[in-house]
C-alpha positions as CSV (number, residue, x, y, z in Angstrom):
1,M,0.0,0.0,0.0
2,D,1.4,3.4,-1.1
3,D,2.1,5.5,2.1
4,E,1.5,8.8,0.4
5,L,-1.8,7.7,-1.1
6,L,-2.8,6.3,2.3
7,Q,-2.1,9.6,4.0
8,D,-4.1,11.5,1.4
9,F,-7.0,9.1,1.9
10,L,-6.8,9.4,5.7
11,V,-6.9,13.2,5.5
12,E,-9.6,13.6,2.9
13,A,-11.9,10.7,4.0
14,G,-11.3,11.7,7.7
15,E,-12.8,15.1,7.0
16,I,-15.8,13.5,5.4
17,L,-16.2,11.2,8.4
18,E,-16.1,14.1,10.8
19,Q,-18.9,15.9,8.8
20,L,-21.0,12.7,8.6
21,N,-21.4,12.7,12.4
22,E,-23.1,16.1,12.3
23,Q,-24.9,15.4,9.0
24,L,-26.6,12.3,10.3
25,V,-27.9,14.1,13.4
26,D,-29.2,17.0,11.2
27,L,-30.8,14.5,8.8
28,E,-32.7,12.9,11.7
29,Q,-34.0,16.4,12.6
30,S,-34.9,17.1,9.0
31,P,-35.8,13.8,7.3
32,D,-37.2,15.5,4.2
33,D,-34.0,17.3,3.4
34,K,-33.1,15.6,0.1
35,E,-29.9,17.6,-0.4
36,M,-28.6,16.4,3.0
37,L,-29.6,12.9,2.1
38,N,-27.6,13.0,-1.1
39,T,-24.6,14.5,0.7
40,V,-24.5,11.7,3.2
41,F,-24.9,9.1,0.4
42,R,-22.0,10.7,-1.5
43,G,-19.9,10.8,1.7
44,F,-20.2,7.0,2.2
45,H,-19.7,6.5,-1.5
46,T,-16.5,8.6,-1.5
47,I,-15.0,6.7,1.5
48,K,-15.9,3.4,-0.1
49,G,-14.2,4.4,-3.4
50,G,-10.9,5.4,-1.7
51,A,-10.9,2.3,0.5
52,G,-11.6,0.1,-2.5
53,F,-8.7,1.7,-4.4
54,L,-6.4,0.9,-1.4
55,N,-7.9,-2.5,-1.0
56,I,-9.1,-1.9,2.6
57,E,-11.8,-4.6,2.5
58,P,-13.4,-4.2,6.0
59,M,-14.1,-0.5,5.3
60,V,-15.4,-1.2,1.8
61,I,-17.9,-3.8,3.1
62,L,-19.2,-1.4,5.8
63,C,-19.5,1.6,3.5
64,H,-21.2,-0.4,0.8
65,R,-23.9,-1.6,3.2
66,S,-24.4,2.0,4.4
67,E,-24.5,3.2,0.9
68,D,-27.3,0.7,0.1
69,V,-29.3,1.9,3.1
70,F,-29.1,5.6,2.0
71,N,-29.8,4.6,-1.6
72,L,-33.1,3.1,-0.4
73,L,-33.8,6.4,1.5
74,R,-33.1,8.4,-1.6
75,N,-35.6,6.3,-3.6
76,G,-38.3,6.6,-1.0
77,E,-38.3,2.9,-0.2
78,R,-37.3,3.6,3.4
79,Q,-37.9,6.5,5.8
80,V,-35.5,8.3,8.2
81,T,-36.4,7.3,11.7
82,A,-34.7,7.4,15.1
83,E,-34.4,3.6,15.1
84,L,-32.7,3.7,11.7
85,M,-30.2,6.3,13.0
86,D,-29.6,4.1,16.0
87,A,-28.4,1.5,13.6
88,M,-26.4,3.9,11.4
89,L,-24.5,6.0,14.0
90,P,-22.5,3.0,15.3
91,V,-21.2,2.6,11.7
92,L,-19.4,5.9,12.2
93,D,-17.8,4.6,15.4
94,I,-16.5,1.5,13.7
95,L,-15.2,3.6,10.7
96,N,-13.4,5.9,13.2
97,A,-11.8,2.9,14.9
98,Q,-10.7,1.6,11.5
99,F,-9.2,5.0,10.6
100,E,-7.3,5.0,13.9
101,A,-5.9,1.6,13.1
102,L,-4.7,2.7,9.7
103,R,-3.1,5.8,11.2
104,A,-1.3,3.5,13.6
105,G,0.0,1.4,10.8
106,E,-2.3,-1.6,11.7
107,D,-4.8,-3.6,9.7
108,P,-8.4,-2.4,10.5
109,Q,-10.7,-4.9,12.1
110,A,-13.8,-5.9,10.4
111,A,-17.1,-4.7,11.8
112,E,-19.0,-7.2,14.1
113,Q,-21.4,-9.4,12.2
114,S,-24.3,-8.2,14.3
115,L,-23.8,-4.7,12.9
116,I,-23.7,-6.0,9.3
117,D,-26.8,-8.1,10.0
118,S,-28.7,-5.1,11.4
119,L,-27.9,-3.1,8.1
120,D,-29.0,-6.1,6.0
121,V,-32.3,-6.2,7.9
122,I,-32.9,-2.6,6.9
123,I,-31.8,-3.2,3.3
124,K,-33.9,-6.4,2.8
125,G,-36.8,-5.5,5.0
126,K,-40.2,-4.3,3.8
127,P,-40.4,-0.8,2.4
128,T,-41.7,1.7,4.9
129,A,-43.0,4.2,2.3
130,P,-46.7,3.9,1.3
131,A,-47.5,2.3,-2.1
132,A,-48.8,5.6,-3.5
133,T,-45.6,7.4,-2.5
134,A,-43.4,4.7,-4.0
135,A,-45.3,4.9,-7.3
136,K,-44.6,8.6,-7.7
137,P,-41.0,8.3,-8.8
138,A,-42.0,6.0,-11.6
139,D,-44.4,8.6,-13.0
140,K,-41.8,11.3,-13.0
141,P,-39.7,10.1,-16.0
142,V,-42.7,10.4,-18.3
143,A,-42.3,14.2,-18.1
144,D,-38.6,13.8,-18.4
145,Q,-39.1,11.7,-21.6
146,K,-41.0,14.6,-23.1
147,V,-38.4,17.1,-22.1
148,S,-35.6,14.9,-23.4
149,A,-37.5,14.2,-26.6
150,A,-38.0,17.9,-27.1
151,K,-34.4,18.6,-26.5
152,A,-33.4,15.9,-29.0
153,K,-35.8,17.4,-31.5
154,D,-34.2,20.8,-31.2
155,G,-30.7,19.3,-31.5
156,D,-29.7,19.7,-27.9
157,M,-28.4,16.5,-26.5
158,D,-27.6,17.7,-23.0
159,I,-29.6,17.0,-19.9
160,T,-29.3,18.4,-16.4
161,D,-28.0,16.4,-13.3
162,E,-31.6,16.4,-11.9
163,E,-33.0,14.8,-15.1
164,F,-30.2,12.2,-15.1
165,E,-30.9,11.3,-11.4
166,S,-34.6,10.9,-12.2
167,L,-33.8,8.7,-15.1
168,L,-31.7,6.4,-12.9
169,D,-34.5,6.4,-10.3
170,A,-36.9,5.4,-13.0
171,L,-34.7,2.5,-14.1
172,E,-34.4,1.2,-10.6
173,N,-38.2,1.5,-9.9
174,K,-39.1,-0.5,-13.1
175,A,-38.0,-3.7,-11.5
176,P,-40.9,-5.7,-10.0
177,A,-41.3,-5.5,-6.2
178,A,-41.0,-9.3,-5.8
179,E,-37.6,-9.3,-7.5
180,A,-36.4,-6.3,-5.5
181,D,-37.1,-8.1,-2.2
182,A,-35.2,-11.2,-3.3
183,A,-32.4,-9.6,-5.2
184,E,-28.9,-8.9,-3.7
185,P,-27.7,-5.3,-3.3
186,A,-27.5,-3.6,-6.7
187,S,-24.2,-3.8,-8.5
188,D,-22.6,-0.9,-10.3
189,E,-23.3,-2.5,-13.8
190,I,-26.6,-2.2,-15.7
191,S,-28.2,-4.7,-18.0
192,D,-28.8,-4.3,-21.7
193,D,-32.5,-3.7,-21.2
194,E,-31.7,-0.9,-18.7
195,F,-29.3,0.6,-21.1
196,E,-31.8,0.6,-23.9
197,A,-34.4,2.2,-21.5
198,L,-31.8,4.9,-20.6
199,L,-31.2,5.6,-24.3
200,D,-35.0,5.9,-24.8
201,N,-35.1,8.5,-22.1
202,L,-32.1,10.4,-23.4
203,H,-33.1,10.6,-27.1
204,G,-36.8,10.1,-27.0
205,K,-38.6,6.8,-27.1
206,G,-38.6,5.1,-30.5
207,K,-35.4,6.7,-31.8
208,F,-33.7,3.3,-32.0
209,D,-36.4,1.1,-33.6
210,A,-36.4,-1.1,-36.6
211,K,-35.9,1.8,-39.0
212,V,-32.4,2.2,-37.7
213,A,-31.6,-1.5,-37.6
214,E,-29.2,-1.1,-40.4
215,P,-27.1,1.6,-38.7
216,V,-27.1,-0.4,-35.5
217,A,-25.8,-3.5,-37.4
218,K,-23.1,-1.3,-38.8
219,A,-22.2,-0.1,-35.3
220,E,-21.9,-3.7,-34.2
221,E,-19.6,-4.4,-37.1
222,V,-17.5,-1.3,-36.1
223,A,-17.4,-2.6,-32.5
224,E,-16.1,-6.0,-33.7
225,I,-13.4,-4.3,-35.8
226,A,-12.5,-1.9,-32.9
227,S,-12.0,-4.9,-30.6
228,D,-9.1,-6.1,-32.8
229,S,-7.6,-2.7,-33.3
230,E,-7.3,0.4,-31.1
231,E,-7.7,2.8,-34.0
232,I,-10.8,3.2,-36.2
233,T,-11.2,4.6,-39.7
234,D,-13.1,7.8,-40.6
235,D,-16.0,5.7,-42.0
236,E,-16.3,3.8,-38.7
237,F,-16.2,7.0,-36.7
238,E,-19.0,8.5,-39.0
239,A,-21.1,5.4,-38.3
240,L,-20.7,5.8,-34.6
241,L,-21.7,9.5,-34.8
242,D,-24.8,8.5,-36.9
243,N,-25.9,6.1,-34.2
244,L,-25.3,8.5,-31.3
245,H,-26.8,11.6,-32.8
246,G,-29.0,10.5,-35.6
247,K,-28.1,9.8,-39.2
248,G,-27.0,12.9,-41.2
249,K,-26.4,15.0,-38.1
250,F,-22.7,15.4,-39.0
251,E,-22.6,15.5,-42.9
252,T,-19.5,16.8,-44.6
253,T,-21.5,19.3,-46.6
254,K,-22.7,21.0,-43.3
255,L,-19.2,21.0,-42.0
256,A,-17.9,22.6,-45.2
257,A,-20.7,25.2,-45.0
258,E,-19.7,26.1,-41.5
259,N,-16.1,26.5,-42.5
260,K,-17.1,28.8,-45.4
261,G,-18.9,31.1,-43.0
262,A,-22.4,29.9,-43.7
263,A,-24.8,30.4,-40.7
264,P,-26.8,27.3,-40.0
265,P,-28.5,27.9,-36.7
266,P,-26.4,26.1,-34.0
267,P,-27.9,24.8,-30.8
268,P,-27.9,27.7,-28.4
269,K,-26.7,25.7,-25.4
270,M,-23.8,24.2,-27.3
271,V,-22.6,27.6,-28.2
272,V,-22.8,28.9,-24.6
273,K,-21.0,25.9,-23.2
274,A,-18.2,26.1,-25.7
275,A,-17.7,29.8,-24.8
276,E,-17.4,29.3,-21.1
277,P,-13.7,29.5,-20.1
278,K,-14.4,29.2,-16.3
279,K,-14.8,25.4,-16.5
280,Q,-11.2,25.2,-17.5
281,E,-10.1,27.3,-14.5
282,K,-11.7,25.1,-11.8
283,P,-8.8,22.6,-11.6
284,A,-6.3,25.6,-11.2
285,A,-8.4,26.9,-8.3
286,Q,-8.0,23.7,-6.5
287,E,-4.2,24.2,-6.5
288,T,-4.5,27.3,-4.3
289,T,-4.2,25.2,-1.2
290,V,-1.3,23.1,-0.1
291,R,-1.1,20.5,2.7
292,V,1.8,21.2,5.1
293,D,3.2,19.1,7.9
294,T,2.3,20.8,11.3
295,K,6.0,20.3,12.4
296,R,7.0,22.8,9.8
297,L,4.5,25.3,11.1
298,D,5.8,24.7,14.6
299,D,9.4,25.3,13.4
300,I,8.4,28.6,11.7
301,M,6.5,29.6,14.9
302,N,9.7,28.9,16.9
303,M,11.8,31.1,14.6
304,V,9.2,33.9,14.8
305,G,9.4,33.6,18.6
306,E,13.2,34.1,18.4
307,L,12.6,37.1,16.2
308,V,10.3,38.6,18.8
309,L,13.1,38.2,21.4
310,V,15.6,40.0,19.1
311,R,13.0,42.7,18.5
312,N,12.6,43.2,22.2
313,R,16.4,43.5,22.6
314,I,16.7,46.0,19.7
315,D,13.8,48.0,21.2
316,R,15.6,48.4,24.5
317,L,18.8,49.4,22.8
318,G,17.0,51.9,20.5
319,A,15.3,53.5,23.5
320,A,18.7,53.7,25.3
321,S,20.5,55.3,22.3
322,G,18.2,58.3,22.0
323,N,18.9,58.4,18.2
324,E,15.8,59.5,16.4
325,E,16.6,57.6,13.2
326,M,17.3,54.5,15.2
327,L,14.0,54.8,17.0
328,K,12.1,55.1,13.6
329,A,13.9,52.0,12.3
330,V,13.0,50.1,15.5
331,A,9.4,51.2,15.2
332,N,9.2,49.9,11.7
333,L,10.9,46.6,12.8
334,D,8.3,46.3,15.6
335,L,5.4,46.8,13.1
336,V,6.8,44.2,10.6
337,T,7.6,41.7,13.4
338,T,4.1,42.0,14.8
339,D,2.5,41.5,11.4
340,L,4.7,38.5,10.7
341,Q,3.9,37.0,14.1
342,M,0.1,37.4,13.4
343,A,0.5,35.9,9.9
344,V,2.3,32.8,11.2
345,M,-0.2,32.4,14.0
346,K,-3.0,32.4,11.5
347,T,-1.4,29.5,9.6
348,R,-1.7,27.4,12.8
349,M,-5.3,28.4,13.3
350,Q,-8.2,26.0,12.9
351,P,-11.9,26.8,13.1
352,I,-13.3,25.6,16.4
353,K,-16.0,23.8,14.4
354,K,-13.5,20.9,14.4
355,V,-14.5,20.4,18.1
356,F,-18.1,21.6,17.9
357,G,-18.8,19.1,15.1
358,R,-18.9,16.2,17.6
359,F,-21.5,17.7,19.9
360,P,-24.7,17.1,17.9
361,R,-24.0,13.3,18.2
362,V,-23.1,13.6,21.9
363,V,-26.3,15.5,22.7
364,R,-28.4,13.3,20.5
365,D,-27.2,10.0,22.1
366,L,-27.5,11.4,25.7
367,A,-30.9,12.8,25.1
368,R,-32.2,9.4,23.9
369,S,-30.6,7.5,26.8
370,L,-32.0,10.0,29.3
371,K,-35.4,10.3,27.5
372,K,-35.1,14.0,27.2
373,E,-35.9,16.3,24.3
374,I,-33.0,18.7,23.6
375,R,-32.1,21.1,20.8
376,L,-28.4,22.0,20.4
377,E,-27.5,25.5,19.0
378,M,-24.0,26.3,17.9
379,I,-22.8,29.9,17.3
380,G,-19.5,31.1,16.1
381,E,-18.3,27.7,14.7
382,E,-15.9,29.6,12.3
383,T,-14.0,31.2,15.2
384,D,-10.3,30.4,14.7
385,L,-8.1,29.0,17.5
386,D,-4.6,27.7,17.7
387,K,-4.4,24.1,16.5
388,N,-3.0,22.9,19.8
389,L,-5.7,24.6,21.8
390,V,-8.4,23.1,19.5
391,E,-7.1,19.6,20.3
392,A,-6.8,20.3,24.0
393,L,-10.3,21.7,24.3
394,A,-12.1,18.6,23.0
395,D,-12.3,16.7,26.3
396,P,-13.2,19.6,28.6
397,L,-16.0,20.8,26.3
398,V,-17.4,17.2,26.1
399,H,-17.6,17.1,29.9
400,L,-19.4,20.5,30.0
401,V,-21.9,19.6,27.3
402,R,-22.7,16.3,29.0
403,N,-23.1,18.1,32.3
404,A,-25.6,20.6,30.8
405,V,-27.6,17.8,29.3
406,D,-27.6,15.5,32.4
407,H,-27.7,18.0,35.3
408,G,-29.2,21.1,33.6
409,I,-32.0,20.1,31.2
410,E,-35.1,18.6,32.9
411,T,-37.3,15.8,31.6
412,P,-40.2,16.8,29.3
413,E,-42.7,16.2,32.1
414,E,-40.7,18.4,34.6
415,R,-40.4,21.2,32.0
416,L,-44.1,21.2,31.2
417,A,-44.9,21.2,35.0
418,A,-42.6,24.3,35.3
419,G,-44.4,26.1,32.5
420,K,-41.5,25.7,30.0
421,Q,-41.4,24.3,26.5
422,K,-41.2,20.5,26.3
423,E,-37.9,20.8,24.4
424,G,-34.8,22.1,26.3
425,T,-32.0,24.1,24.6
426,V,-28.3,24.0,25.0
427,V,-26.4,26.8,23.3
428,L,-22.7,26.5,22.5
429,T,-21.0,29.8,21.6
430,A,-17.5,30.8,20.5
431,A,-16.3,34.4,20.0
432,Q,-13.0,36.2,19.7
433,E,-12.4,39.1,22.1
434,G,-9.1,40.8,21.4
435,D,-6.2,38.3,21.9
436,H,-8.5,35.9,23.8
437,I,-11.4,33.5,22.9
438,L,-14.5,33.3,24.9
439,L,-16.5,30.0,25.0
440,T,-19.9,29.7,26.6
441,I,-22.1,26.8,27.3
442,E,-25.6,27.9,28.3
443,D,-28.8,25.9,29.0
444,D,-32.4,26.8,29.9
445,G,-32.7,24.1,32.4
446,K,-33.3,24.2,36.2
447,G,-30.1,26.0,37.1
448,M,-28.2,25.4,40.3
449,D,-29.4,25.8,43.9
450,A,-26.6,27.3,46.0
451,N,-28.0,25.9,49.3
452,V,-28.0,22.3,47.9
453,L,-24.4,22.8,46.8
454,R,-23.3,24.0,50.2
455,K,-25.0,21.1,51.8
456,K,-23.4,18.6,49.5
457,A,-20.0,20.1,50.2
458,V,-20.4,19.5,53.9
459,E,-21.8,16.0,53.4
460,K,-18.7,15.0,51.3
461,G,-16.3,16.5,53.8
462,L,-15.0,19.2,51.5
463,M,-15.5,21.9,54.1
464,D,-17.2,22.4,57.5
465,A,-20.7,23.9,57.9
466,D,-19.4,27.4,59.0
467,S,-17.1,27.7,56.0
468,A,-19.9,26.6,53.7
469,A,-22.3,29.1,55.2
470,R,-19.8,32.0,54.5
471,L,-19.8,31.2,50.8
472,D,-21.8,33.5,48.6
473,D,-23.8,32.0,45.7
474,K,-21.1,32.6,43.1
475,D,-18.5,30.8,45.2
476,A,-21.0,28.0,45.9
477,Y,-21.5,27.4,42.2
478,H,-17.7,26.9,41.8
479,L,-17.9,24.0,44.2
480,I,-18.9,21.7,41.3
481,F,-15.2,21.9,40.2
482,A,-14.0,20.3,43.5
483,P,-12.5,16.8,43.1
484,G,-15.1,14.2,44.0
485,F,-18.0,16.6,44.2
486,S,-21.3,15.6,42.6
487,T,-25.0,16.4,43.2
488,K,-26.1,12.9,42.0
489,D,-26.8,10.3,44.7
490,V,-26.6,7.4,42.3
491,I,-23.5,6.8,40.1
492,S,-24.3,6.0,36.5
493,D,-22.3,5.6,33.3
494,I,-23.0,9.3,32.6
495,S,-22.3,11.0,35.9
496,G,-22.1,10.7,39.7
497,R,-18.4,10.2,40.3
498,G,-17.4,13.9,40.6
499,V,-14.6,13.6,38.1
500,G,-15.7,15.4,34.9
501,M,-15.8,19.0,36.2
502,D,-12.5,18.6,38.1
503,V,-10.9,17.5,34.8
504,V,-12.4,20.6,33.1
505,K,-10.9,23.0,35.8
506,T,-7.5,21.4,35.7
507,R,-7.3,21.3,31.9
508,I,-8.4,24.9,31.5
509,A,-5.9,26.1,34.1
510,Q,-3.1,24.3,32.2
511,L,-4.1,26.3,29.1
512,N,-3.8,29.5,31.0
513,G,-7.6,30.0,30.9
514,S,-10.2,30.9,33.4
515,V,-13.8,29.6,34.1
516,E,-16.8,31.6,35.4
517,I,-20.3,30.3,36.3
518,D,-23.5,32.2,36.5
519,S,-26.8,30.4,37.3
520,K,-30.3,31.2,38.3
521,W,-32.5,28.7,40.0
522,G,-35.4,27.6,37.7
523,K,-34.0,29.5,34.7
524,G,-30.7,27.9,33.7
525,S,-27.0,28.1,33.9
526,R,-24.2,29.8,31.9
527,L,-20.6,28.7,32.0
528,S,-17.9,30.9,30.4
529,I,-14.3,29.9,29.5
530,K,-11.7,32.5,28.6
531,L,-8.6,31.3,26.8
532,P,-5.6,32.8,25.0
533,L,-5.6,32.5,21.2
534,T,-2.2,30.8,21.2
535,L,0.3,29.3,23.7
536,A,3.4,29.9,21.6
537,I,4.0,33.6,22.3
538,M,2.7,34.8,25.6
539,P,2.0,38.4,26.8
540,T,3.2,38.7,30.4
541,L,3.5,41.2,33.2
542,M,7.2,41.6,34.3
543,V,7.8,42.0,38.0
544,Q,10.9,42.2,40.1
545,L,11.7,40.5,43.4
546,E,15.0,41.7,44.8
547,K,17.2,41.7,41.6
548,Q,15.4,38.7,39.9
549,L,12.8,39.2,37.1
550,F,9.6,37.1,37.0
551,A,6.9,37.0,34.4
552,L,3.2,36.6,35.2
553,P,1.0,35.4,32.3
554,L,-1.2,38.4,31.5
555,V,-4.2,36.2,31.0
556,N,-4.2,35.5,34.7
557,V,-3.8,39.1,35.8
558,N,-7.0,40.8,36.8
559,E,-5.9,44.1,38.3
560,I,-2.9,46.0,39.9
561,F,-3.0,48.5,42.7
562,H,-0.7,50.1,45.3
563,L,-1.6,49.0,48.9
564,D,-0.9,50.4,52.4
565,L,0.0,47.1,54.1
566,T,-1.0,48.4,57.5
567,K,-4.6,47.9,56.4
568,T,-4.3,44.1,56.0
569,N,-5.8,41.5,58.4
570,V,-5.1,37.9,59.3
571,V,-8.0,35.4,59.2
572,D,-7.4,31.8,60.2
573,G,-3.7,32.4,59.9
574,Q,-3.9,33.8,56.4
575,L,-3.0,37.3,55.5
576,V,-6.0,39.0,53.7
577,V,-7.0,42.3,52.3
578,V,-10.5,43.6,51.7
579,I,-11.2,44.9,48.2
580,R,-14.6,46.2,47.3
581,D,-16.2,44.3,50.2
582,R,-14.6,41.1,49.1
583,T,-11.9,39.3,51.1
584,L,-8.8,38.5,49.1
585,P,-5.9,36.2,50.3
586,L,-2.6,38.0,50.1
587,Y,0.9,36.4,49.5
588,Y,4.3,37.9,49.7
589,L,6.1,36.4,46.7
590,R,9.6,37.3,48.0
591,R,9.1,34.8,50.9
592,W,8.8,31.9,48.6
593,L,10.7,32.8,45.5
594,V,13.8,34.5,46.8
595,N,16.4,32.5,48.7
596,G,16.9,33.6,52.3
597,Y,13.6,35.6,52.6
598,K,11.3,32.9,53.9
599,Q,10.5,34.9,57.1
600,A,10.9,38.4,55.5
601,K,8.8,41.1,57.1
602,L,6.1,42.9,55.1
603,P,7.1,46.4,53.9
604,P,4.9,49.3,54.9
605,E,3.5,49.5,51.4
606,G,3.8,47.7,48.1
607,H,2.4,46.7,44.7
608,V,-0.4,44.1,44.7
609,V,-1.1,42.0,41.5
610,V,-4.5,40.3,41.7
611,V,-4.3,37.1,39.7
612,Q,-7.0,34.5,38.9
613,S,-6.7,30.8,38.2
614,G,-9.9,29.0,37.3
615,T,-12.3,30.2,40.0
616,Q,-9.8,31.4,42.6
617,K,-8.5,34.9,43.0
618,V,-5.5,35.9,45.2
619,G,-3.2,38.9,45.6
620,F,0.6,38.7,45.0
621,L,2.7,41.3,46.7
622,V,5.8,42.3,44.5
623,D,8.7,44.7,45.0
624,E,8.6,46.4,41.6
625,L,6.5,46.5,38.4
626,I,8.5,46.4,35.2
627,G,5.8,46.4,32.6
628,Q,4.1,44.3,29.9
629,E,6.3,42.2,27.5
630,E,5.7,39.5,25.0
631,V,7.8,36.4,25.7
632,V,8.6,33.0,24.2
633,I,8.4,30.1,26.7
634,K,11.7,28.2,26.9
635,P,11.7,24.9,28.7
636,L,13.6,24.6,32.0
637,G,16.7,22.5,32.3
638,A,16.8,19.0,33.6
639,L,17.5,20.1,37.2
640,L,14.5,22.5,37.3
641,H,12.1,20.6,35.1
642,G,8.9,19.7,36.9
643,T,9.4,22.3,39.7
644,V,5.9,23.3,41.0
645,G,5.0,26.9,40.2
646,L,7.5,27.4,37.4
647,A,6.2,27.2,33.8
648,G,9.5,27.9,32.0
649,A,11.9,30.8,31.3
650,T,12.4,33.5,28.7
651,I,15.0,36.0,27.5
652,T,14.2,39.6,28.4
653,G,14.7,42.6,26.2
654,D,17.9,43.5,28.0
655,G,19.4,40.0,27.5
656,G,18.6,38.7,31.0
657,I,16.6,35.7,32.0
658,A,13.1,35.8,33.6
659,I,11.3,32.9,35.2
660,I,7.7,32.4,33.9
661,L,5.5,31.6,36.8
662,D,2.8,28.9,36.6
663,I,0.0,30.6,38.5
664,P,-2.2,27.5,39.3
665,G,0.8,25.5,40.5
666,L,2.1,28.5,42.5
667,M,-1.3,29.0,44.2
668,R,-1.5,25.3,45.2
669,R,2.1,25.4,46.4
670,Y,1.8,28.6,48.4
671,G,-1.5,27.6,49.9
672,S,0.1,24.5,51.4
673,L,3.1,26.4,52.8
674,R,1.4,29.3,54.5
């Protein structure tokens, strides 16, 4: 098997397979959508063709059965039902598993016989369409015959795609019903009778009767001669043209007249089609895209990162020189570097639809298993995000959508009793805000009861009753992210273990993101995730402790203020400061990050940087604020690798080294050492 052809097949057919997940769910919602039905049919047909070319037999067998099912749906012999989709959706799971095996260099496993049998039952079962409905497609070609005959009469031998499809449908429907039930799945070849019927429809019935028996006999003689030789004579070619277009259509006298400038009326459509140059341009348009290995993009991004560091260095030197011409050149370099950085970042971007595309299937399957009626709305699917972030977001978003369906949306009976519509709604939204992306998952379910959450936290030993009572509603909502926390009393295969939301919080924190929850009892919940567009080049806030520079990721920084430290308090052994009637834990970073200052006394005043990780906010007391700077994360050496609270290092504009702090790790570490 050719590796290059296999990789092309995996990429192209893999994209089709991703789309089929969403298309099948959409088809179930809109069973009369003929265009969607044809799209799904073509999808399975394309995958089957590629797999057949590469001799991947298990995939061919499965796609062929699926193709037969959707061919029956196209012909009106079956109807789209939830039960039929229950049989078809597992086909996609098997195909995905086969694709993964091919990517891993393994032979794909054949589908279980029970799945093939279930598809065969659909194919060979009794038609679900009424007899009157099934008869309609057979009547349609009569009109098509008249159209075709009229076109043939006028000298126009072209038909539209729709007419050709209806002719094929007519041929398939002419077979007796008894034969259709007993016959095997249709092959790609057609019989002589079917071909004759097709010619009748193309050229008008009766064009090829006894009156043209002699030209037909001549054509047969030509075919016999052609079988012995690859070339045919002019007379043989004329005989073929006579049989295809009618005798005398291409006489030499007419051709001579045309060459002399005579004006026999040509068929209008033939003239238009001959004059269209755009059809020759289509293949060239397909060459405007090129497939590039992601490693090359990563290498380019790394080089741009180095360029950013050099830009920062030159910027510092230019400012120190005071030379006006130098400052202008540095400003131009800064502009070009920023544009180049954005251009390279865009090459790594992917629409978040790659993640959103799996959710219609997730919601559909969960809704059926929970006996709920749910409509999923997706907004902003074309929002672009760094490829690495798109892949990293898949699991957290699945947990959040499952949580909204399971915990948020009520059963139809409960919704009707509460005066709501029977069908619940889950809205998934993505939007870009500056250099960040905002994702929201919103439902119109029952919302969250803060008192129930406080009670559950006490029951599970996460906190004592007094601490739970001091939580405001917003803090109580964030309890769902605590490890082991769940409001379900019974563990099921969907929820109850208290793991899913903890995974979400941890993963979002690793991506330098933040999570916010807003809920109203009886109305629904809204969960918002804020993430940077890329992880390659990071905007940071540079701070100084003693003589060492540290970088705080700007995405985690909420606000900065100057504080009179005599106004601080100590609660339960923790230094706190009250800001806008809200108590904020305060940490002196010098005590932890600078050697020999573990017991350092607080200065009378200082700069406080309020940072947020996930749902938690704290204040970091620093010695000096340097300013904002874009940095490129460099991995730490072997001795420091894995140190809690340190994300990496970077080279500053003056050529020094700054440590990039991992805010979530730092907060966990500092909280345990207070």
